[in-house]
C-alpha positions, 0 to 999 in steps of 0.5 A: 254639950258633947264634943265631936270626935276628931277628924280621921287622918290618913297615914302615909304609906311606908314607901312614900317620900314623906314617910321616909323623910319623917322616919329619918327625922324621928330617928334623930329624936335624941338630938332634936328633942322638941316634937315641933322642931322635928316636924318643921325639920321633916317638912323642910327636908321634904321640900329640899328633896322635892327641889324647892327647899334649902340644904340641910346645913342651911335648914338647921340654921334657918329653922332655929331648931334646938339641938342637944348632945351634938354640934350642928355640923355633926347633925347636918352630916347625919342628915345628909347621910340619911338623905343619900340613903333615901335617894338610893 
C-alpha cells in the first residue's frame, strides 16, 4: 500500500493582508506558545481587519487563548499597536 503525497498549498504573497496578520501573530509566539492558538488568533484578527470580527481585547477573551509571560491587557496593547502599523 502506498501513500499519496499531500496536496500542494499556495502561499500568500508577502504583501497580502493575510500574510501580514499571520506574521504579526507569529511575532508574538513567545506569549502565545501553542500553534493552534496562534492560528485562531490570526484568523480572528484577519476577520477584524476585514470588518467582520471582534476587537483584539474581545478576541483574546472569546478565543480562550493560553497566554504566558504577559498579561492579557499588555498582549492586547501589543496586538493593537501591530494592527495600527499594518494599517499605515
